[in-house]
Each structure stands twice: as C-alpha cells, then as structure tokens.
C-alpha positions as CSV (number, residue, x, y, z in Angstrom):
1,S,16.7,-83.7,12.8
2,G,13.4,-82.6,11.3
3,T,14.7,-79.0,10.6
4,F,17.6,-80.3,8.6
5,Y,15.3,-82.4,6.3
6,T,12.9,-79.5,5.9
7,L,15.7,-77.2,4.8
8,V,17.0,-79.8,2.3
9,A,13.5,-80.3,0.9
10,T,13.0,-76.6,0.6
11,V,16.3,-76.1,-1.2
12,A,15.3,-78.9,-3.6
13,V,11.8,-77.6,-4.3
14,V,12.2,-73.9,-4.4
15,P,14.0,-73.9,-7.9
16,L,11.0,-75.8,-9.3
17,L,8.7,-72.9,-8.4
18,Y,10.5,-70.7,-10.9
19,L,9.9,-72.9,-13.9
20,K,7.7,-71.2,-16.5
21,S,6.9,-74.3,-18.5
22,I,6.6,-77.9,-17.3
23,K,8.1,-79.0,-20.6
24,L,11.4,-78.8,-18.9
25,L,10.3,-81.7,-16.6
26,V,9.6,-84.2,-19.4
27,I,13.0,-85.8,-19.3
28,P,13.1,-86.1,-15.5
29,A,9.6,-87.5,-15.5
30,I,10.5,-90.1,-18.1
31,L,13.6,-91.1,-16.1
32,A,11.5,-91.4,-12.9
33,D,9.0,-93.6,-14.8
34,V,11.8,-95.9,-16.0
35,I,13.2,-96.1,-12.5
36,I,9.8,-97.0,-11.0
37,V,9.2,-99.7,-13.7
38,F,12.7,-101.1,-13.0
39,G,12.0,-101.2,-9.3
40,L,8.7,-102.9,-9.8
41,I,10.4,-105.6,-12.0
42,V,13.0,-106.2,-9.3
43,I,10.4,-106.5,-6.6
44,F,8.1,-108.8,-8.5
45,T,11.0,-111.0,-9.6
46,Y,12.3,-111.3,-6.0
47,D,8.8,-112.0,-4.8
48,F,8.1,-114.7,-7.4
49,I,11.5,-116.4,-6.8
50,R,10.9,-116.5,-3.0
51,I,7.2,-117.2,-3.0
52,D,7.6,-120.9,-2.1
53,K,9.7,-119.9,1.0
54,V,6.8,-118.1,2.8
55,H,5.8,-119.9,5.9
56,E,2.2,-121.0,6.3
57,S,1.7,-119.1,9.5
58,V,2.3,-115.8,7.8
59,S,-1.1,-114.2,7.0
60,A,-1.5,-112.3,3.7
61,A,-3.3,-109.4,5.4
62,K,-4.7,-108.4,8.7
63,W,-8.0,-106.7,9.1
64,A,-6.5,-104.1,11.4
65,G,-4.3,-102.8,8.6
66,L,-7.2,-102.3,6.1
67,P,-7.9,-98.6,7.0
68,L,-4.2,-97.8,6.7
69,F,-4.1,-99.5,3.3
70,F,-7.0,-97.4,2.0
71,G,-5.5,-94.2,3.5
72,I,-2.2,-94.8,1.6
73,A,-4.0,-95.8,-1.6
74,V,-6.2,-92.6,-1.5
75,F,-3.2,-90.4,-0.7
76,A,-1.2,-92.0,-3.6
77,F,-3.9,-91.4,-6.2
78,E,-4.9,-88.0,-4.9
79,G,-2.0,-86.3,-6.7
80,I,-3.2,-87.5,-10.2
81,N,-6.1,-85.0,-10.0
82,M,-3.6,-82.2,-9.5
83,I,-1.1,-83.1,-12.2
84,L,-3.4,-83.7,-15.2
85,P,-4.9,-80.2,-15.2
86,V,-1.4,-78.7,-14.9
87,E,-0.1,-80.7,-17.9
88,Q,-3.1,-79.7,-20.0
89,S,-2.5,-75.9,-19.4
C-alpha cells in the first residue's frame, strides 16, 4: 500500500537529514554513477543487437507522447540546479 512505501522511504531518507557534510556521500555517489553507466551500456548493447528485429509498423514516436516526454525531461534535469549549490557550499 502507499502508506507502507511512504514509511519505508521516510526511514531511508531521515538519516540523511543528520549528515553535517556531504563529503560522506562521495562514495555512494560514485557507486551510483558506475551503476548508471553500467545500466546504460547494457541497454544500448541490447538495443543495438536487436535493432534489426524491430517491425516496420512500430513508430519511433507518437505526437501524443511529446508533452509527457518534455515533462519527464524537465523533471529529470530540475534536480541539477539544487545539487550544484549544495556541493559548492
């Protein structure tokens, strides 16, 4: 249920509020970056291997999904403006 997931997220995030310095997050951030790069490599490799098996009737994009795409893109890059000032402080 939604309450359970909220409680789990709260238990995971609350200890982060007590960090005095974000230097403690350097190793987890590097690990997260490595995992993201590994995931991208796996996804692109899979895509390039199977690219010839895509049927012609599958459209690359639909105009109806364009607003959703821009919403997700803006939301994803919105966090960068919050993190950079925190790292510089």
